[in-house]
PyMOL commands that place a pseudoatom at each C-alpha (Angstrom):
pseudoatom trace, name=CA, resn=UNK, resi=1, chain=A, elem=C, hetatm=0, pos=[-8.459, -8.013, 16.058]
pseudoatom trace, name=CA, resn=UNK, resi=2, chain=A, elem=C, hetatm=0, pos=[-5.201, -9.453, 16.695]
pseudoatom trace, name=CA, resn=UNK, resi=3, chain=A, elem=C, hetatm=0, pos=[-2.083, -7.653, 15.651]
pseudoatom trace, name=CA, resn=UNK, resi=4, chain=A, elem=C, hetatm=0, pos=[-0.020, -10.385, 14.154]
pseudoatom trace, name=CA, resn=UNK, resi=5, chain=A, elem=C, hetatm=0, pos=[3.251, -8.574, 13.661]
pseudoatom trace, name=CA, resn=UNK, resi=6, chain=A, elem=C, hetatm=0, pos=[4.719, -5.193, 13.542]
pseudoatom trace, name=CA, resn=UNK, resi=7, chain=A, elem=C, hetatm=0, pos=[4.277, -4.900, 9.875]
pseudoatom trace, name=CA, resn=UNK, resi=8, chain=A, elem=C, hetatm=0, pos=[1.573, -2.088, 8.661]
pseudoatom trace, name=CA, resn=UNK, resi=9, chain=A, elem=C, hetatm=0, pos=[0.799, -1.284, 5.280]
pseudoatom trace, name=CA, resn=UNK, resi=10, chain=A, elem=C, hetatm=0, pos=[-0.997, 1.590, 3.799]
pseudoatom trace, name=CA, resn=UNK, resi=11, chain=A, elem=C, hetatm=0, pos=[-3.272, 1.187, 0.894]
pseudoatom trace, name=CA, resn=UNK, resi=12, chain=A, elem=C, hetatm=0, pos=[-5.576, 3.544, -1.431]
pseudoatom trace, name=CA, resn=UNK, resi=13, chain=A, elem=C, hetatm=0, pos=[-5.715, 5.095, -4.670]
pseudoatom trace, name=CA, resn=UNK, resi=14, chain=A, elem=C, hetatm=0, pos=[-3.871, 8.207, -5.795]
pseudoatom trace, name=CA, resn=UNK, resi=15, chain=A, elem=C, hetatm=0, pos=[-4.698, 11.190, -3.739]
pseudoatom trace, name=CA, resn=UNK, resi=16, chain=A, elem=C, hetatm=0, pos=[-5.709, 9.238, -0.874]
pseudoatom trace, name=CA, resn=UNK, resi=17, chain=A, elem=C, hetatm=0, pos=[-3.391, 10.609, 1.424]
pseudoatom trace, name=CA, resn=UNK, resi=18, chain=A, elem=C, hetatm=0, pos=[-1.116, 7.687, 2.086]
pseudoatom trace, name=CA, resn=UNK, resi=19, chain=A, elem=C, hetatm=0, pos=[2.023, 10.024, 2.814]
pseudoatom trace, name=CA, resn=UNK, resi=20, chain=A, elem=C, hetatm=0, pos=[0.274, 11.797, 5.505]
pseudoatom trace, name=CA, resn=UNK, resi=21, chain=A, elem=C, hetatm=0, pos=[-1.006, 8.639, 6.917]
pseudoatom trace, name=CA, resn=UNK, resi=22, chain=A, elem=C, hetatm=0, pos=[2.495, 6.990, 7.307]
pseudoatom trace, name=CA, resn=UNK, resi=23, chain=A, elem=C, hetatm=0, pos=[3.540, 9.722, 8.981]
pseudoatom trace, name=CA, resn=UNK, resi=24, chain=A, elem=C, hetatm=0, pos=[0.591, 9.638, 11.512]
pseudoatom trace, name=CA, resn=UNK, resi=25, chain=A, elem=C, hetatm=0, pos=[1.535, 5.873, 11.886]
pseudoatom trace, name=CA, resn=UNK, resi=26, chain=A, elem=C, hetatm=0, pos=[5.023, 6.385, 12.732]
pseudoatom trace, name=CA, resn=UNK, resi=27, chain=A, elem=C, hetatm=0, pos=[4.266, 9.250, 15.096]
pseudoatom trace, name=CA, resn=UNK, resi=28, chain=A, elem=C, hetatm=0, pos=[1.868, 6.931, 16.987]
pseudoatom trace, name=CA, resn=UNK, resi=29, chain=A, elem=C, hetatm=0, pos=[4.238, 4.153, 17.172]
pseudoatom trace, name=CA, resn=UNK, resi=30, chain=A, elem=C, hetatm=0, pos=[7.219, 6.353, 18.580]
pseudoatom trace, name=CA, resn=UNK, resi=31, chain=A, elem=C, hetatm=0, pos=[5.100, 8.051, 20.729]
pseudoatom trace, name=CA, resn=UNK, resi=32, chain=A, elem=C, hetatm=0, pos=[2.641, 5.448, 21.996]
pseudoatom trace, name=CA, resn=UNK, resi=33, chain=A, elem=C, hetatm=0, pos=[4.866, 2.442, 21.877]
pseudoatom trace, name=CA, resn=UNK, resi=34, chain=A, elem=C, hetatm=0, pos=[8.315, 3.765, 21.872]
pseudoatom trace, name=CA, resn=UNK, resi=35, chain=A, elem=C, hetatm=0, pos=[9.315, 1.500, 18.876]
pseudoatom trace, name=CA, resn=UNK, resi=36, chain=A, elem=C, hetatm=0, pos=[11.816, 1.936, 16.351]
pseudoatom trace, name=CA, resn=UNK, resi=37, chain=A, elem=C, hetatm=0, pos=[10.254, 2.405, 12.934]
pseudoatom trace, name=CA, resn=UNK, resi=38, chain=A, elem=C, hetatm=0, pos=[11.183, 2.073, 9.168]
pseudoatom trace, name=CA, resn=UNK, resi=39, chain=A, elem=C, hetatm=0, pos=[9.013, 3.805, 6.762]
pseudoatom trace, name=CA, resn=UNK, resi=40, chain=A, elem=C, hetatm=0, pos=[9.195, 2.796, 3.513]
pseudoatom trace, name=CA, resn=UNK, resi=41, chain=A, elem=C, hetatm=0, pos=[7.393, 2.642, 0.241]
pseudoatom trace, name=CA, resn=UNK, resi=42, chain=A, elem=C, hetatm=0, pos=[6.560, 0.338, -2.866]
pseudoatom trace, name=CA, resn=UNK, resi=43, chain=A, elem=C, hetatm=0, pos=[7.750, 0.055, -5.365]
pseudoatom trace, name=CA, resn=UNK, resi=44, chain=A, elem=C, hetatm=0, pos=[10.799, 1.405, -3.980]
pseudoatom trace, name=CA, resn=UNK, resi=45, chain=A, elem=C, hetatm=0, pos=[12.400, 1.339, -0.805]
pseudoatom trace, name=CA, resn=UNK, resi=46, chain=A, elem=C, hetatm=0, pos=[15.959, -0.039, -2.226]
pseudoatom trace, name=CA, resn=UNK, resi=47, chain=A, elem=C, hetatm=0, pos=[18.393, 1.323, -4.705]
pseudoatom trace, name=CA, resn=UNK, resi=48, chain=A, elem=C, hetatm=0, pos=[17.096, -1.658, -7.130]
pseudoatom trace, name=CA, resn=UNK, resi=49, chain=A, elem=C, hetatm=0, pos=[13.308, -0.887, -6.081]
pseudoatom trace, name=CA, resn=UNK, resi=50, chain=A, elem=C, hetatm=0, pos=[13.809, 2.867, -6.810]
pseudoatom trace, name=CA, resn=UNK, resi=51, chain=A, elem=C, hetatm=0, pos=[15.115, 2.355, -10.235]
pseudoatom trace, name=CA, resn=UNK, resi=52, chain=A, elem=C, hetatm=0, pos=[12.107, -0.017, -10.964]
pseudoatom trace, name=CA, resn=UNK, resi=53, chain=A, elem=C, hetatm=0, pos=[9.765, 2.431, -9.588]
pseudoatom trace, name=CA, resn=UNK, resi=54, chain=A, elem=C, hetatm=0, pos=[11.138, 5.107, -12.094]
pseudoatom trace, name=CA, resn=UNK, resi=55, chain=A, elem=C, hetatm=0, pos=[10.717, 2.539, -15.049]
pseudoatom trace, name=CA, resn=UNK, resi=56, chain=A, elem=C, hetatm=0, pos=[6.972, 1.718, -13.700]
pseudoatom trace, name=CA, resn=UNK, resi=57, chain=A, elem=C, hetatm=0, pos=[5.969, 5.199, -13.321]
pseudoatom trace, name=CA, resn=UNK, resi=58, chain=A, elem=C, hetatm=0, pos=[7.463, 6.898, -16.411]
pseudoatom trace, name=CA, resn=UNK, resi=59, chain=A, elem=C, hetatm=0, pos=[5.366, 7.350, -19.319]
pseudoatom trace, name=CA, resn=UNK, resi=60, chain=A, elem=C, hetatm=0, pos=[6.969, 4.866, -22.126]
pseudoatom trace, name=CA, resn=UNK, resi=61, chain=A, elem=C, hetatm=0, pos=[6.286, 5.593, -26.069]
pseudoatom trace, name=CA, resn=UNK, resi=62, chain=A, elem=C, hetatm=0, pos=[5.850, 1.793, -26.676]
pseudoatom trace, name=CA, resn=UNK, resi=63, chain=A, elem=C, hetatm=0, pos=[3.904, 1.523, -23.397]
pseudoatom trace, name=CA, resn=UNK, resi=64, chain=A, elem=C, hetatm=0, pos=[4.330, -1.489, -20.942]
pseudoatom trace, name=CA, resn=UNK, resi=65, chain=A, elem=C, hetatm=0, pos=[2.418, -4.876, -21.099]
pseudoatom trace, name=CA, resn=UNK, resi=66, chain=A, elem=C, hetatm=0, pos=[0.447, -5.748, -18.090]
pseudoatom trace, name=CA, resn=UNK, resi=67, chain=A, elem=C, hetatm=0, pos=[2.590, -8.573, -17.372]
pseudoatom trace, name=CA, resn=UNK, resi=68, chain=A, elem=C, hetatm=0, pos=[5.591, -6.973, -17.530]
pseudoatom trace, name=CA, resn=UNK, resi=69, chain=A, elem=C, hetatm=0, pos=[4.323, -4.248, -15.110]
pseudoatom trace, name=CA, resn=UNK, resi=70, chain=A, elem=C, hetatm=0, pos=[3.191, -7.082, -12.766]
pseudoatom trace, name=CA, resn=UNK, resi=71, chain=A, elem=C, hetatm=0, pos=[6.463, -8.919, -12.780]
pseudoatom trace, name=CA, resn=UNK, resi=72, chain=A, elem=C, hetatm=0, pos=[8.349, -5.681, -12.012]
pseudoatom trace, name=CA, resn=UNK, resi=73, chain=A, elem=C, hetatm=0, pos=[6.325, -5.045, -9.193]
pseudoatom trace, name=CA, resn=UNK, resi=74, chain=A, elem=C, hetatm=0, pos=[7.323, -8.429, -7.560]
pseudoatom trace, name=CA, resn=UNK, resi=75, chain=A, elem=C, hetatm=0, pos=[10.794, -8.156, -8.720]
pseudoatom trace, name=CA, resn=UNK, resi=76, chain=A, elem=C, hetatm=0, pos=[11.061, -4.527, -6.563]
pseudoatom trace, name=CA, resn=UNK, resi=77, chain=A, elem=C, hetatm=0, pos=[9.277, -6.382, -3.710]
pseudoatom trace, name=CA, resn=UNK, resi=78, chain=A, elem=C, hetatm=0, pos=[11.514, -9.400, -3.596]
pseudoatom trace, name=CA, resn=UNK, resi=79, chain=A, elem=C, hetatm=0, pos=[14.207, -7.110, -3.015]
pseudoatom trace, name=CA, resn=UNK, resi=80, chain=A, elem=C, hetatm=0, pos=[12.537, -5.010, -0.747]
pseudoatom trace, name=CA, resn=UNK, resi=81, chain=A, elem=C, hetatm=0, pos=[11.559, -8.102, 1.447]
pseudoatom trace, name=CA, resn=UNK, resi=82, chain=A, elem=C, hetatm=0, pos=[15.055, -9.152, 1.412]
pseudoatom trace, name=CA, resn=UNK, resi=83, chain=A, elem=C, hetatm=0, pos=[17.115, -5.966, 2.129]
pseudoatom trace, name=CA, resn=UNK, resi=84, chain=A, elem=C, hetatm=0, pos=[14.407, -3.889, 4.093]
pseudoatom trace, name=CA, resn=UNK, resi=85, chain=A, elem=C, hetatm=0, pos=[11.430, -5.449, 5.500]
pseudoatom trace, name=CA, resn=UNK, resi=86, chain=A, elem=C, hetatm=0, pos=[12.673, -8.624, 6.814]
pseudoatom trace, name=CA, resn=UNK, resi=87, chain=A, elem=C, hetatm=0, pos=[15.604, -7.818, 8.673]
pseudoatom trace, name=CA, resn=UNK, resi=88, chain=A, elem=C, hetatm=0, pos=[13.886, -4.662, 10.483]
pseudoatom trace, name=CA, resn=UNK, resi=89, chain=A, elem=C, hetatm=0, pos=[10.989, -7.223, 11.587]
pseudoatom trace, name=CA, resn=UNK, resi=90, chain=A, elem=C, hetatm=0, pos=[13.558, -9.565, 12.598]
pseudoatom trace, name=CA, resn=UNK, resi=91, chain=A, elem=C, hetatm=0, pos=[15.189, -6.818, 14.702]
pseudoatom trace, name=CA, resn=UNK, resi=92, chain=A, elem=C, hetatm=0, pos=[12.272, -5.903, 16.429]
pseudoatom trace, name=CA, resn=UNK, resi=93, chain=A, elem=C, hetatm=0, pos=[11.530, -2.905, 14.588]
pseudoatom trace, name=CA, resn=UNK, resi=94, chain=A, elem=C, hetatm=0, pos=[8.199, -2.024, 13.239]
pseudoatom trace, name=CA, resn=UNK, resi=95, chain=A, elem=C, hetatm=0, pos=[7.615, -1.322, 9.384]
pseudoatom trace, name=CA, resn=UNK, resi=96, chain=A, elem=C, hetatm=0, pos=[5.160, 0.931, 7.813]
pseudoatom trace, name=CA, resn=UNK, resi=97, chain=A, elem=C, hetatm=0, pos=[5.137, 0.680, 4.349]
pseudoatom trace, name=CA, resn=UNK, resi=98, chain=A, elem=C, hetatm=0, pos=[3.147, 2.728, 1.762]
pseudoatom trace, name=CA, resn=UNK, resi=99, chain=A, elem=C, hetatm=0, pos=[1.728, -0.123, -0.630]
pseudoatom trace, name=CA, resn=UNK, resi=100, chain=A, elem=C, hetatm=0, pos=[2.454, -3.757, -0.458]
pseudoatom trace, name=CA, resn=UNK, resi=101, chain=A, elem=C, hetatm=0, pos=[0.605, -6.858, -2.103]
pseudoatom trace, name=CA, resn=UNK, resi=102, chain=A, elem=C, hetatm=0, pos=[-2.993, -5.704, -1.726]
pseudoatom trace, name=CA, resn=UNK, resi=103, chain=A, elem=C, hetatm=0, pos=[-1.831, -2.825, -4.375]
pseudoatom trace, name=CA, resn=UNK, resi=104, chain=A, elem=C, hetatm=0, pos=[-0.817, -5.423, -6.797]
pseudoatom trace, name=CA, resn=UNK, resi=105, chain=A, elem=C, hetatm=0, pos=[-4.281, -7.253, -6.504]
pseudoatom trace, name=CA, resn=UNK, resi=106, chain=A, elem=C, hetatm=0, pos=[-5.884, -3.741, -6.816]
pseudoatom trace, name=CA, resn=UNK, resi=107, chain=A, elem=C, hetatm=0, pos=[-3.922, -2.293, -9.627]
pseudoatom trace, name=CA, resn=UNK, resi=108, chain=A, elem=C, hetatm=0, pos=[-2.736, -5.129, -11.617]
pseudoatom trace, name=CA, resn=UNK, resi=109, chain=A, elem=C, hetatm=0, pos=[-5.680, -7.469, -10.920]
pseudoatom trace, name=CA, resn=UNK, resi=110, chain=A, elem=C, hetatm=0, pos=[-8.562, -5.100, -10.815]
pseudoatom trace, name=CA, resn=UNK, resi=111, chain=A, elem=C, hetatm=0, pos=[-7.161, -2.000, -12.921]
pseudoatom trace, name=CA, resn=UNK, resi=112, chain=A, elem=C, hetatm=0, pos=[-5.474, -4.255, -15.591]
pseudoatom trace, name=CA, resn=UNK, resi=113, chain=A, elem=C, hetatm=0, pos=[-7.446, -7.247, -15.409]
pseudoatom trace, name=CA, resn=UNK, resi=114, chain=A, elem=C, hetatm=0, pos=[-4.783, -9.820, -14.775]
pseudoatom trace, name=CA, resn=UNK, resi=115, chain=A, elem=C, hetatm=0, pos=[-6.043, -13.192, -13.242]
pseudoatom trace, name=CA, resn=UNK, resi=116, chain=A, elem=C, hetatm=0, pos=[-6.107, -13.030, -9.490]
pseudoatom trace, name=CA, resn=UNK, resi=117, chain=A, elem=C, hetatm=0, pos=[-4.598, -16.615, -9.189]
pseudoatom trace, name=CA, resn=UNK, resi=118, chain=A, elem=C, hetatm=0, pos=[-1.483, -15.485, -10.982]
pseudoatom trace, name=CA, resn=UNK, resi=119, chain=A, elem=C, hetatm=0, pos=[-0.994, -12.663, -8.290]
pseudoatom trace, name=CA, resn=UNK, resi=120, chain=A, elem=C, hetatm=0, pos=[-1.382, -15.147, -5.804]
pseudoatom trace, name=CA, resn=UNK, resi=121, chain=A, elem=C, hetatm=0, pos=[1.150, -17.339, -7.121]
pseudoatom trace, name=CA, resn=UNK, resi=122, chain=A, elem=C, hetatm=0, pos=[3.645, -14.626, -7.017]
pseudoatom trace, name=CA, resn=UNK, resi=123, chain=A, elem=C, hetatm=0, pos=[2.682, -13.532, -3.451]
pseudoatom trace, name=CA, resn=UNK, resi=124, chain=A, elem=C, hetatm=0, pos=[3.032, -16.925, -2.377]
pseudoatom trace, name=CA, resn=UNK, resi=125, chain=A, elem=C, hetatm=0, pos=[6.509, -17.292, -4.156]
pseudoatom trace, name=CA, resn=UNK, resi=126, chain=A, elem=C, hetatm=0, pos=[7.567, -13.772, -2.705]
pseudoatom trace, name=CA, resn=UNK, resi=127, chain=A, elem=C, hetatm=0, pos=[6.392, -13.754, 0.765]
pseudoatom trace, name=CA, resn=UNK, resi=128, chain=A, elem=C, hetatm=0, pos=[4.471, -17.148, 1.786]
pseudoatom trace, name=CA, resn=UNK, resi=129, chain=A, elem=C, hetatm=0, pos=[5.087, -16.692, 5.295]
pseudoatom trace, name=CA, resn=UNK, resi=130, chain=A, elem=C, hetatm=0, pos=[4.619, -12.906, 5.794]
pseudoatom trace, name=CA, resn=UNK, resi=131, chain=A, elem=C, hetatm=0, pos=[1.551, -10.700, 5.784]
pseudoatom trace, name=CA, resn=UNK, resi=132, chain=A, elem=C, hetatm=0, pos=[0.868, -7.350, 7.071]
pseudoatom trace, name=CA, resn=UNK, resi=133, chain=A, elem=C, hetatm=0, pos=[-0.435, -7.190, 10.613]
pseudoatom trace, name=CA, resn=UNK, resi=134, chain=A, elem=C, hetatm=0, pos=[-2.318, -4.258, 10.049]
pseudoatom trace, name=CA, resn=UNK, resi=135, chain=A, elem=C, hetatm=0, pos=[-3.488, -2.682, 6.856]
pseudoatom trace, name=CA, resn=UNK, resi=136, chain=A, elem=C, hetatm=0, pos=[-5.127, 0.628, 6.617]
pseudoatom trace, name=CA, resn=UNK, resi=137, chain=A, elem=C, hetatm=0, pos=[-7.150, 1.371, 3.269]
pseudoatom trace, name=CA, resn=UNK, resi=138, chain=A, elem=C, hetatm=0, pos=[-7.637, 5.016, 3.049]
pseudoatom trace, name=CA, resn=UNK, resi=139, chain=A, elem=C, hetatm=0, pos=[-10.806, 4.959, 1.122]
pseudoatom trace, name=CA, resn=UNK, resi=140, chain=A, elem=C, hetatm=0, pos=[-11.759, 8.409, -1.018]
pseudoatom trace, name=CA, resn=UNK, resi=141, chain=A, elem=C, hetatm=0, pos=[-13.807, 8.800, -4.018]
pseudoatom trace, name=CA, resn=UNK, resi=142, chain=A, elem=C, hetatm=0, pos=[-11.760, 8.599, -7.182]
pseudoatom trace, name=CA, resn=UNK, resi=143, chain=A, elem=C, hetatm=0, pos=[-12.470, 11.741, -8.501]
pseudoatom trace, name=CA, resn=UNK, resi=144, chain=A, elem=C, hetatm=0, pos=[-11.646, 13.521, -5.596]
pseudoatom trace, name=CA, resn=UNK, resi=145, chain=A, elem=C, hetatm=0, pos=[-8.364, 11.503, -5.052]
pseudoatom trace, name=CA, resn=UNK, resi=146, chain=A, elem=C, hetatm=0, pos=[-7.414, 12.368, -8.609]
pseudoatom trace, name=CA, resn=UNK, resi=147, chain=A, elem=C, hetatm=0, pos=[-8.078, 15.980, -8.075]
pseudoatom trace, name=CA, resn=UNK, resi=148, chain=A, elem=C, hetatm=0, pos=[-5.867, 15.981, -5.108]
pseudoatom trace, name=CA, resn=UNK, resi=149, chain=A, elem=C, hetatm=0, pos=[-3.113, 14.057, -7.191]
pseudoatom trace, name=CA, resn=UNK, resi=150, chain=A, elem=C, hetatm=0, pos=[-3.353, 16.398, -10.103]
pseudoatom trace, name=CA, resn=UNK, resi=151, chain=A, elem=C, hetatm=0, pos=[-2.782, 19.592, -7.868]
pseudoatom trace, name=CA, resn=UNK, resi=152, chain=A, elem=C, hetatm=0, pos=[0.601, 18.497, -6.463]
pseudoatom trace, name=CA, resn=UNK, resi=153, chain=A, elem=C, hetatm=0, pos=[2.595, 17.197, -9.676]
pseudoatom trace, name=CA, resn=UNK, resi=154, chain=A, elem=C, hetatm=0, pos=[2.730, 16.145, -13.482]
pseudoatom trace, name=CA, resn=UNK, resi=155, chain=A, elem=C, hetatm=0, pos=[0.832, 12.832, -13.548]
pseudoatom trace, name=CA, resn=UNK, resi=156, chain=A, elem=C, hetatm=0, pos=[2.763, 9.769, -13.797]
pseudoatom trace, name=CA, resn=UNK, resi=157, chain=A, elem=C, hetatm=0, pos=[1.995, 6.939, -16.133]
pseudoatom trace, name=CA, resn=UNK, resi=158, chain=A, elem=C, hetatm=0, pos=[-0.569, 5.215, -13.393]
pseudoatom trace, name=CA, resn=UNK, resi=159, chain=A, elem=C, hetatm=0, pos=[-2.102, 8.610, -12.321]
pseudoatom trace, name=CA, resn=UNK, resi=160, chain=A, elem=C, hetatm=0, pos=[-2.917, 9.231, -16.094]
pseudoatom trace, name=CA, resn=UNK, resi=161, chain=A, elem=C, hetatm=0, pos=[-5.224, 6.356, -16.355]
pseudoatom trace, name=CA, resn=UNK, resi=162, chain=A, elem=C, hetatm=0, pos=[-8.885, 7.054, -17.072]
pseudoatom trace, name=CA, resn=UNK, resi=163, chain=A, elem=C, hetatm=0, pos=[-10.982, 7.079, -13.889]
pseudoatom trace, name=CA, resn=UNK, resi=164, chain=A, elem=C, hetatm=0, pos=[-12.832, 3.540, -14.827]
pseudoatom trace, name=CA, resn=UNK, resi=165, chain=A, elem=C, hetatm=0, pos=[-9.248, 2.144, -14.015]
pseudoatom trace, name=CA, resn=UNK, resi=166, chain=A, elem=C, hetatm=0, pos=[-9.474, 3.489, -10.727]
pseudoatom trace, name=CA, resn=UNK, resi=167, chain=A, elem=C, hetatm=0, pos=[-12.944, 2.619, -9.987]
pseudoatom trace, name=CA, resn=UNK, resi=168, chain=A, elem=C, hetatm=0, pos=[-12.162, -0.914, -10.666]
pseudoatom trace, name=CA, resn=UNK, resi=169, chain=A, elem=C, hetatm=0, pos=[-8.816, -0.438, -8.331]
pseudoatom trace, name=CA, resn=UNK, resi=170, chain=A, elem=C, hetatm=0, pos=[-11.226, 0.910, -5.504]
pseudoatom trace, name=CA, resn=UNK, resi=171, chain=A, elem=C, hetatm=0, pos=[-13.815, -1.845, -5.943]
pseudoatom trace, name=CA, resn=UNK, resi=172, chain=A, elem=C, hetatm=0, pos=[-11.140, -4.514, -5.540]
pseudoatom trace, name=CA, resn=UNK, resi=173, chain=A, elem=C, hetatm=0, pos=[-9.593, -2.694, -2.400]
pseudoatom trace, name=CA, resn=UNK, resi=174, chain=A, elem=C, hetatm=0, pos=[-13.318, -2.898, -1.173]
pseudoatom trace, name=CA, resn=UNK, resi=175, chain=A, elem=C, hetatm=0, pos=[-13.609, -6.448, -1.971]
pseudoatom trace, name=CA, resn=UNK, resi=176, chain=A, elem=C, hetatm=0, pos=[-10.329, -7.540, -0.298]
pseudoatom trace, name=CA, resn=UNK, resi=177, chain=A, elem=C, hetatm=0, pos=[-11.330, -5.256, 2.862]
pseudoatom trace, name=CA, resn=UNK, resi=178, chain=A, elem=C, hetatm=0, pos=[-14.683, -7.331, 3.076]
pseudoatom trace, name=CA, resn=UNK, resi=179, chain=A, elem=C, hetatm=0, pos=[-12.800, -10.680, 2.484]
pseudoatom trace, name=CA, resn=UNK, resi=180, chain=A, elem=C, hetatm=0, pos=[-10.302, -9.644, 5.455]
pseudoatom trace, name=CA, resn=UNK, resi=181, chain=A, elem=C, hetatm=0, pos=[-12.116, -7.214, 7.857]
pseudoatom trace, name=CA, resn=UNK, resi=182, chain=A, elem=C, hetatm=0, pos=[-9.798, -8.073, 10.692]
pseudoatom trace, name=CA, resn=UNK, resi=183, chain=A, elem=C, hetatm=0, pos=[-6.401, -7.354, 8.672]
pseudoatom trace, name=CA, resn=UNK, resi=184, chain=A, elem=C, hetatm=0, pos=[-7.603, -4.585, 6.802]
pseudoatom trace, name=CA, resn=UNK, resi=185, chain=A, elem=C, hetatm=0, pos=[-9.299, -1.649, 8.232]
pseudoatom trace, name=CA, resn=UNK, resi=186, chain=A, elem=C, hetatm=0, pos=[-11.224, 0.980, 5.690]
pseudoatom trace, name=CA, resn=UNK, resi=187, chain=A, elem=C, hetatm=0, pos=[-10.334, 4.669, 6.756]
pseudoatom trace, name=CA, resn=UNK, resi=188, chain=A, elem=C, hetatm=0, pos=[-12.762, 7.303, 5.453]
pseudoatom trace, name=CA, resn=UNK, resi=189, chain=A, elem=C, hetatm=0, pos=[-9.918, 9.374, 3.824]
pseudoatom trace, name=CA, resn=UNK, resi=190, chain=A, elem=C, hetatm=0, pos=[-12.536, 11.785, 2.447]
pseudoatom trace, name=CA, resn=UNK, resi=191, chain=A, elem=C, hetatm=0, pos=[-13.033, 13.252, 5.895]
pseudoatom trace, name=CA, resn=UNK, resi=192, chain=A, elem=C, hetatm=0, pos=[-11.304, 16.191, 7.320]
pseudoatom trace, name=CA, resn=UNK, resi=193, chain=A, elem=C, hetatm=0, pos=[-7.506, 15.606, 8.095]
pseudoatom trace, name=CA, resn=UNK, resi=194, chain=A, elem=C, hetatm=0, pos=[-8.241, 15.589, 11.948]
pseudoatom trace, name=CA, resn=UNK, resi=195, chain=A, elem=C, hetatm=0, pos=[-10.823, 13.152, 11.562]
pseudoatom trace, name=CA, resn=UNK, resi=196, chain=A, elem=C, hetatm=0, pos=[-8.649, 11.035, 9.223]
pseudoatom trace, name=CA, resn=UNK, resi=197, chain=A, elem=C, hetatm=0, pos=[-6.037, 10.971, 11.888]
pseudoatom trace, name=CA, resn=UNK, resi=198, chain=A, elem=C, hetatm=0, pos=[-8.364, 9.922, 14.617]
pseudoatom trace, name=CA, resn=UNK, resi=199, chain=A, elem=C, hetatm=0, pos=[-9.917, 6.962, 12.474]
pseudoatom trace, name=CA, resn=UNK, resi=200, chain=A, elem=C, hetatm=0, pos=[-6.072, 6.058, 12.037]
pseudoatom trace, name=CA, resn=UNK, resi=201, chain=A, elem=C, hetatm=0, pos=[-5.045, 6.206, 15.578]
pseudoatom trace, name=CA, resn=UNK, resi=202, chain=A, elem=C, hetatm=0, pos=[-8.430, 4.319, 16.930]
pseudoatom trace, name=CA, resn=UNK, resi=203, chain=A, elem=C, hetatm=0, pos=[-7.552, 1.490, 14.517]
pseudoatom trace, name=CA, resn=UNK, resi=204, chain=A, elem=C, hetatm=0, pos=[-3.966, 1.275, 15.793]
pseudoatom trace, name=CA, resn=UNK, resi=205, chain=A, elem=C, hetatm=0, pos=[-4.737, 1.327, 19.242]
pseudoatom trace, name=CA, resn=UNK, resi=206, chain=A, elem=C, hetatm=0, pos=[-7.487, -1.180, 18.689]
pseudoatom trace, name=CA, resn=UNK, resi=207, chain=A, elem=C, hetatm=0, pos=[-5.000, -3.714, 16.641]
pseudoatom trace, name=CA, resn=UNK, resi=208, chain=A, elem=C, hetatm=0, pos=[-2.408, -3.168, 19.638]
pseudoatom trace, name=CA, resn=UNK, resi=209, chain=A, elem=C, hetatm=0, pos=[-4.733, -3.584, 22.831]
pseudoatom trace, name=CA, resn=UNK, resi=210, chain=A, elem=C, hetatm=0, pos=[-6.257, -6.709, 21.283]
pseudoatom trace, name=CA, resn=UNK, resi=211, chain=A, elem=C, hetatm=0, pos=[-3.092, -8.079, 19.908]
for i in range(1, 211): cmd.bond("trace and resi %d" % i, "trace and resi %d" % (i + 1))
show_as sticks, trace
zoom trace
């Protein structure tokens, strides 16, 4: 696999362990590569993005249409790219992001059932020239992930969805990994934490050595 750039993303359903994975990646870059790292997240990463994140995750009495949800995600992403991701990469820094456009295909495409072509069009508009050099998909059984998430805080609007929603999300991640195996690497996130970290290190080392 060829590491095309220093933009690394982490994906997975709720409770997959993305926060711990991001910390492991940052540690690997700092200790093994001596690089500067910007760790960030989506939706969020900027002042506007965090405001949109709060809207997207909050329970709303009137609900939210799937189209509005998708457009808000990409609005936050456009700001994130402009103010954080592109400047960091241009400065020679690494960027490690908790979720990116794969999440839109998985959640709004798979979970909400929106047409893939519409998501593709937004991605081409927002970042036609930029894709992650490496994506680590933390794959965990949905029931396990949801149980982990439920144990840490009150469920947000997404975490309150039914298991069938997350089954569709996970299936979409799997389909994307099959289509792009060189970019997107599956990590067995149901394994013990030491084994998960070892898988992450192996994926990073392989990407860097062959890059």
